[in-house]
C-alpha positions as a printed NumPy array, in Angstrom:
array([[ 28.577, -14.911,  51.166],
       [ 27.804, -18.735,  52.443],
       [ 24.802, -20.695,  53.775],
       [ 24.668, -24.001,  55.441],
       [ 22.547, -26.038,  53.493],
       [ 19.74 , -27.624,  55.667],
       [ 19.307, -31.514,  56.491],
       [ 16.436, -33.134,  54.636],
       [ 14.507, -33.325,  58.116],
       [ 14.712, -29.632,  58.573],
       [ 13.708, -28.845,  54.916],
       [ 10.78 , -31.137,  56.066],
       [  9.758, -29.397,  59.052],
       [ 10.38 , -25.855,  57.016],
       [  8.147, -27.061,  53.937],
       [  5.368, -28.286,  56.341],
       [  5.098, -24.799,  58.19 ],
       [  4.741, -23.081,  55.095],
       [  2.006, -25.312,  53.316],
       [ -0.456, -25.676,  56.182],
       [ -4.022, -24.669,  55.39 ],
       [ -2.747, -23.697,  52.186],
       [ -4.367, -24.634,  48.725],
       [ -2.491, -26.485,  45.921],
       [ -2.229, -23.477,  43.918],
       [ -0.47 , -21.389,  46.676],
       [  1.73 , -24.1  ,  48.226],
       [  5.663, -23.931,  47.482],
       [  7.069, -26.654,  45.331],
       [  7.908, -30.316,  46.846],
       [ 11.565, -29.635,  45.885],
       [ 12.144, -28.777,  49.486],
       [ 11.598, -32.518,  50.419],
       [ 14.359, -33.598,  48.011],
       [ 17.742, -34.771,  49.369],
       [ 20.05 , -31.859,  49.471],
       [ 23.391, -33.591,  48.51 ],
       [ 25.293, -30.678,  50.229],
       [ 24.333, -32.05 ,  54.071],
       [ 27.267, -31.06 ,  56.553],
       [ 29.326, -28.962,  53.959],
       [ 29.429, -24.956,  53.525],
       [ 28.363, -24.121,  49.972],
       [ 29.673, -20.849,  48.535],
       [ 27.894, -18.86 ,  45.889],
       [ 29.158, -17.086,  43.414],
       [ 27.109, -14.331,  41.447],
       [ 29.526, -14.587,  38.441],
       [ 32.623, -16.033,  37.379],
       [ 34.229, -19.53 ,  36.68 ],
       [ 34.158, -22.303,  39.135],
       [ 37.698, -22.882,  40.761],
       [ 38.997, -26.069,  39.294],
       [ 40.788, -26.538,  43.024],
       [ 36.876, -26.73 ,  44.325],
       [ 35.648, -29.317,  41.431],
       [ 38.7  , -31.533,  42.26 ],
       [ 37.659, -31.588,  46.188],
       [ 34.243, -32.357,  45.162],
       [ 35.189, -35.364,  43.242],
       [ 37.511, -36.489,  45.57 ],
       [ 34.907, -36.089,  48.305],
       [ 32.287, -38.155,  46.143],
       [ 34.948, -40.851,  45.415],
       [ 35.681, -41.146,  48.995],
       [ 32.273, -41.467,  50.362],
       [ 30.935, -43.575,  47.452],
       [ 28.025, -41.194,  46.736],
       [ 26.865, -39.839,  43.396],
       [ 24.826, -36.55 ,  43.917],
       [ 21.838, -36.069,  41.654],
       [ 22.644, -33.572,  39.104],
       [ 20.107, -30.8  ,  39.085],
       [ 19.997, -27.606,  37.449],
       [ 17.595, -24.834,  39.275],
       [ 16.961, -21.868,  36.763],
       [ 15.548, -18.269,  38.054],
       [ 14.067, -16.001,  35.533],
       [ 13.387, -12.548,  36.027],
       [ 11.286, -11.97 ,  32.841],
       [ 10.545,  -9.154,  30.813],
       [  8.865,  -8.264,  27.323],
       [ 11.978,  -7.659,  25.558],
       [ 14.732,  -9.327,  27.496],
       [ 15.133, -11.548,  30.704],
       [ 17.696, -12.324,  33.114],
       [ 18.518, -15.966,  34.319],
       [ 20.252, -17.301,  37.162],
       [ 21.615, -20.821,  37.085],
       [ 22.565, -22.748,  40.288],
       [ 24.154, -25.969,  39.766],
       [ 23.419, -28.308,  42.592],
       [ 26.733, -30.244,  42.413],
       [ 28.924, -27.37 ,  42.645],
       [ 26.758, -24.699,  44.46 ],
       [ 27.707, -22.066,  42.09 ],
       [ 25.38 , -19.339,  40.605],
       [ 26.028, -17.656,  37.285],
       [ 23.571, -14.99 ,  36.076],
       [ 23.295, -14.077,  32.454],
       [ 21.021, -11.692,  30.659],
       [ 19.545, -12.93 ,  27.234],
       [ 17.552, -11.129,  24.735],
       [ 16.467, -14.282,  22.61 ],
       [ 14.814, -17.281,  23.813],
       [ 17.283, -19.631,  21.859],
       [ 20.496, -18.15 ,  23.986],
       [ 18.526, -19.899,  27.135],
       [ 17.528, -22.971,  25.38 ],
       [ 20.958, -23.842,  24.162],
       [ 22.202, -23.75 ,  27.855],
       [ 19.19 , -25.883,  29.045],
       [ 19.922, -28.071,  26.415],
       [ 23.82 , -28.597,  27.101],
       [ 23.044, -29.255,  30.743],
       [ 20.403, -31.81 ,  29.816],
       [ 22.543, -33.747,  27.691],
       [ 25.133, -33.889,  30.442],
       [ 22.436, -36.022,  32.627],
       [ 21.007, -32.799,  34.593],
       [ 17.43 , -32.778,  35.931],
       [ 16.259, -28.99 ,  35.171],
       [ 13.882, -26.903,  37.114],
       [ 12.775, -23.49 ,  36.354],
       [ 11.014, -20.71 ,  38.029],
       [  9.563, -17.792,  36.244],
       [  7.75 , -14.478,  37.741],
       [  4.081, -14.544,  36.689],
       [  3.772, -11.456,  34.074],
       [  2.185, -10.747,  30.704],
       [  3.651, -13.167,  28.116],
       [  5.237, -15.32 ,  30.918],
       [  2.63 , -18.322,  30.756],
       [  3.381, -18.48 ,  27.024],
       [  7.086, -18.568,  27.755],
       [  6.794, -21.173,  30.368],
       [  4.65 , -23.268,  28.039],
       [  7.455, -23.427,  25.507],
       [  9.895, -24.223,  28.234],
       [  7.962, -27.339,  29.542],
       [  8.934, -29.125,  26.469],
       [ 12.572, -28.78 ,  27.291],
       [ 12.688, -29.558,  31.127],
       [ 11.11 , -31.62 ,  33.743],
       [  9.657, -28.994,  36.061],
       [  8.469, -25.303,  35.416],
       [  7.126, -23.187,  38.207],
       [  4.97 , -19.739,  37.99 ],
       [  5.848, -17.388,  40.725],
       [  2.881, -15.758,  42.703],
       [  4.234, -12.236,  41.932],
       [  1.951, -10.451,  44.615],
       [  3.483, -12.516,  47.41 ],
       [  7.082, -12.985,  46.282],
       [  7.425,  -9.057,  46.109],
       [  7.235,  -8.686,  49.368],
       [ 10.241, -11.131,  49.873],
       [ 12.273,  -9.199,  46.731],
       [ 11.571,  -6.057,  48.842],
       [ 12.964,  -7.536,  52.221],
       [ 15.82 ,  -9.279,  50.546],
       [ 16.915,  -6.154,  48.568],
       [ 16.321,  -3.108,  50.635],
       [ 19.106,  -0.683,  49.157],
       [ 18.829,  -1.419,  45.642],
       [ 16.885,  -3.455,  42.963],
       [ 18.177,  -4.928,  39.986],
       [ 17.095,  -7.623,  37.502],
       [ 20.394,  -9.662,  38.623],
       [ 19.506,  -9.622,  42.287],
       [ 15.807, -10.375,  41.606],
       [ 17.07 , -13.411,  39.553],
       [ 19.34 , -14.723,  42.047],
       [ 16.91 , -14.576,  44.73 ],
       [ 14.442, -16.29 ,  42.652],
       [ 16.753, -19.288,  41.834],
       [ 17.807, -19.571,  45.847],
       [ 14.638, -19.714,  46.885],
       [ 13.567, -22.343,  44.299],
       [ 16.309, -24.535,  45.306],
       [ 15.444, -24.386,  49.152],
       [ 11.623, -25.02 ,  47.795],
       [ 10.225, -21.997,  49.407],
       [  8.609, -20.24 ,  46.43 ],
       [  4.949, -19.363,  46.258],
       [  4.005, -20.897,  42.938],
       [  0.844, -20.55 ,  41.164],
       [ -1.092, -23.132,  39.057],
       [ -0.247, -23.124,  35.392],
       [ -2.951, -25.18 ,  33.653],
       [ -3.076, -26.994,  30.41 ],
       [ -3.61 , -25.569,  26.852],
       [ -7.291, -26.374,  27.039],
       [ -8.115, -25.156,  30.256],
       [ -6.303, -21.798,  29.487],
       [ -8.231, -21.299,  26.419],
       [-11.615, -21.767,  28.317],
       [-10.314, -19.471,  30.674],
       [ -9.633, -16.752,  28.154],
       [-13.166, -17.036,  26.394],
       [-14.773, -16.83 ,  29.945],
       [-12.481, -13.943,  30.808],
       [-13.314, -11.695,  27.751],
       [-17.171, -12.881,  28.06 ],
       [-17.141, -11.512,  31.673],
       [-15.444,  -8.194,  30.613],
       [-18.755,  -7.674,  28.248],
       [-20.934,  -8.355,  30.918],
       [-19.124,  -6.205,  33.78 ],
       [-19.296,  -3.265,  30.781],
       [-22.894,  -3.903,  30.041],
       [-23.469,  -3.598,  33.631],
       [-21.756,  -0.355,  34.13 ],
       [-23.7  ,   0.819,  31.279],
       [-27.207,  -0.273,  32.607],
       [-26.381,   1.459,  35.881],
       [-25.543,   4.777,  34.232],
       [-28.551,   4.65 ,  32.16 ],
       [-30.524,   3.879,  35.174],
       [-29.003,   6.669,  37.327],
       [-29.629,   9.075,  34.334],
       [-33.11 ,   8.235,  33.831],
       [-33.801,   8.756,  37.744],
       [-32.533,  12.327,  37.465],
       [-35.279,  13.082,  35.065],
       [-38.083,  11.114,  37.073],
       [-38.121,   8.078,  35.176],
       [-38.271,   4.944,  37.22 ],
       [-37.017,   1.833,  35.166],
       [-35.459,  -1.484,  36.365],
       [-32.246,  -2.855,  34.835],
       [-33.482,  -6.057,  33.684],
       [-36.323,  -3.888,  31.845],
       [-33.731,  -2.282,  29.659],
       [-32.375,  -5.971,  28.546],
       [-35.903,  -6.819,  26.91 ],
       [-37.452,  -5.7  ,  23.655],
       [-40.72 ,  -5.282,  25.366],
       [-39.056,  -3.066,  28.283],
       [-37.085,  -0.755,  25.691],
       [-40.207,  -0.103,  23.649],
       [-42.113,   1.209,  26.87 ],
       [-39.227,   3.261,  27.638],
       [-38.95 ,   4.873,  24.356],
       [-42.54 ,   6.08 ,  25.025],
       [-41.672,   7.662,  28.121],
       [-38.346,   9.238,  26.448],
       [-40.802,  11.898,  24.438],
       [-41.177,  13.737,  27.943],
       [-37.465,  14.502,  28.039],
       [-35.542,  17.069,  26.459],
       [-33.679,  16.15 ,  22.906],
       [-30.025,  16.026,  24.259],
       [-30.642,  13.455,  27.236],
       [-33.03 ,  11.432,  24.936],
       [-30.123,  11.041,  22.803],
       [-27.766,  10.079,  25.241],
       [-30.1  ,   7.314,  26.738],
       [-30.773,   6.174,  22.746],
       [-26.88 ,   5.951,  22.73 ],
       [-26.726,   3.764,  25.794],
       [-29.357,   1.463,  24.716],
       [-27.809,   1.08 ,  21.279],
       [-24.66 ,  -0.066,  23.17 ],
       [-26.149,  -2.246,  25.779],
       [-27.776,  -4.049,  22.428],
       [-24.305,  -4.454,  20.826],
       [-22.851,  -5.961,  24.072],
       [-25.651,  -8.259,  24.635],
       [-24.912,  -9.477,  20.971],
       [-21.341,  -9.746,  21.685],
       [-21.834, -11.824,  24.942],
       [-24.119, -14.236,  22.978],
       [-21.708, -14.86 ,  20.259],
       [-18.939, -15.589,  22.797],
       [-21.275, -17.992,  24.322],
       [-21.579, -19.683,  21.142],
       [-18.017, -19.926,  20.541],
       [-17.299, -21.306,  24.25 ],
       [-20.398, -23.895,  23.428],
       [-18.778, -25.003,  20.374],
       [-15.287, -25.383,  21.864],
       [-16.711, -27.24 ,  24.868],
       [-18.577, -29.641,  22.544],
       [-15.562, -30.63 ,  20.587],
       [-13.498, -31.293,  23.66 ],
       [-14.633, -34.571,  25.411],
       [-13.47 , -34.05 ,  28.989],
       [-14.488, -30.599,  29.457],
       [-18.083, -31.45 ,  27.962],
       [-18.4  , -34.364,  30.539],
       [-17.146, -32.117,  33.244],
       [-19.569, -29.696,  32.254],
       [-22.57 , -31.955,  32.081],
       [-21.901, -33.447,  35.398],
       [-21.606, -30.237,  37.066],
       [-24.687, -29.005,  35.545],
       [-27.133, -31.787,  36.792],
       [-26.532, -30.091,  40.35 ],
       [-29.816, -27.922,  40.654],
       [-28.839, -24.144,  40.435],
       [-25.89 , -24.722,  38.612],
       [-26.057, -23.021,  34.995],
       [-23.475, -23.641,  31.955],
       [-21.66 , -20.612,  32.734],
       [-20.905, -21.341,  36.479],
       [-20.221, -24.941,  35.909],
       [-17.499, -23.822,  33.155],
       [-16.034, -20.959,  35.16 ],
       [-15.65 , -23.732,  37.969],
       [-13.641, -25.992,  35.535],
       [-11.638, -23.295,  34.33 ],
       [-10.606, -21.82 ,  37.845],
       [-10.085, -25.198,  39.362],
       [ -8.375, -27.111,  36.412],
       [ -6.863, -30.795,  37.222],
       [ -9.32 , -31.642,  40.116],
       [ -6.874, -34.391,  40.84 ],
       [ -4.574, -31.72 ,  42.646],
       [ -6.889, -31.439,  45.466],
       [ -7.151, -34.074,  47.92 ],
       [-10.72 , -33.125,  49.266],
       [-13.452, -30.58 ,  49.102],
       [-12.019, -28.409,  51.884],
       [ -8.739, -27.713,  49.811],
       [-11.021, -26.542,  46.946],
       [-12.909, -24.219,  49.235],
       [ -9.81 , -22.839,  50.794],
       [ -8.363, -22.257,  47.197],
       [-11.505, -20.32 ,  45.749],
       [-11.513, -18.036,  49.73 ],
       [-14.937, -19.492,  50.842],
       [-13.212, -20.716,  54.073],
       [-13.119, -18.134,  57.12 ],
       [ -9.846, -16.662,  58.329],
       [ -8.365, -18.022,  61.499],
       [ -6.703, -15.941,  63.997],
       [ -4.812, -17.92 ,  66.458],
       [ -2.598, -16.91 ,  69.466],
       [ -1.895, -18.962,  72.607],
       [ -5.102, -20.611,  73.651],
       [ -7.401, -17.65 ,  71.741],
       [ -8.848, -18.79 ,  68.616],
       [-10.991, -16.366,  66.632],
       [-12.904, -17.268,  63.253],
       [-13.397, -14.317,  61.032],
       [-14.991, -13.566,  57.412],
       [-13.976, -15.687,  54.546],
       [-10.78 , -15.316,  53.092],
       [-11.91 , -13.972,  49.678],
       [ -8.665, -15.445,  48.214],
       [ -8.721, -16.733,  44.719],
       [-11.094, -15.958,  41.701],
       [-13.847, -13.538,  42.579],
       [-15.705, -14.512,  39.618],
       [-16.099, -18.197,  40.687],
       [-17.276, -17.104,  44.002],
       [-19.763, -14.627,  42.469],
       [-21.15 , -17.51 ,  40.545],
       [-21.415, -19.978,  43.421],
       [-23.514, -17.577,  45.57 ],
       [-25.869, -16.86 ,  42.617],
       [-26.191, -20.793,  42.312],
       [-26.846, -21.074,  46.098],
       [-29.307, -18.278,  46.065],
       [-31.192, -19.768,  42.825],
       [-31.392, -23.062,  44.747],
       [-32.707, -21.769,  47.91 ],
       [-35.173, -19.732,  46.061],
       [-36.219, -22.589,  44.036],
       [-39.373, -24.605,  44.593],
       [-37.414, -27.948,  44.573],
       [-36.836, -29.429,  47.989],
       [-33.055, -29.663,  48.702],
       [-30.702, -29.977,  51.697],
       [-29.33 , -26.301,  51.029],
       [-32.661, -25.199,  51.312],
       [-33.517, -26.75 ,  54.386]])
């Protein structure tokens, strides 16, 4: 099949339509704004096979006649899996796609290095799956640009393009074509330091959520037997001592269940504190993280965990042009439904990290309830 490549102006218009009101982590890449090099000619795509020599000769003759030299770019779309992955290579000069299945990283790296030695710039797009981040970081040291695809959004494209059948080869070729046109929905891939902070906070949050479930379970169990206890009382030594006195009224089996839950709550609390100590130690030795944390905790109502969660989610703040983009990125802006002259503003979008939204809400409530005079309270 063939496609007529878009002009630079058409690519820019198409790009602007796609990136309006979207956060930087959700934007398409700026590849779409680069010169195409194929303006005015029909570019054939081969799924497999070698480039016909006649086509290469005609391309060389055309370049000599027109006196231009096309920038060499290799686009690579990877359908990633744990044990193997399928890669499609699109040479911008020839317009040819070659798709190969790899079982070893070294196979892919050898191909990329060979193109790089020939003067090619290389751009790679990978589906966002477990393990793909680590793979992407390895590629960062080898190529100019690496993009992580937002799988939740791009899967609808794959389903629409490949209705009759789905194969790794088709997925990889679809990825590389969208990459070349600059139409991929991508997610932000942070550096190693931010990623490490994210992991620490994620594990802590999982323990906090687990403890919350056990607290609710214990609270419900006690209510069924007529004992009214607030959840926060189950987190204090004094509250637990008072509860143990009341437990004497219950049967032996229920009493043992409650004591088991109390033991689990205590263990989870200790693990949460230990992770917080590890996180604090890590932040203290990283100068930039420490400075950012101190700047954010200087805001009334913002604690250390809220500050670190904000840093972990936002990452490199320079990628946002203003605070409105940050609000959009974490889903704190309203939905807008516009048609003809009607504009309806709905609830917040709730896109992005729900944990950060929750922390910011808690910080806002703390600030409103505080005795300190502030603009938010007013």
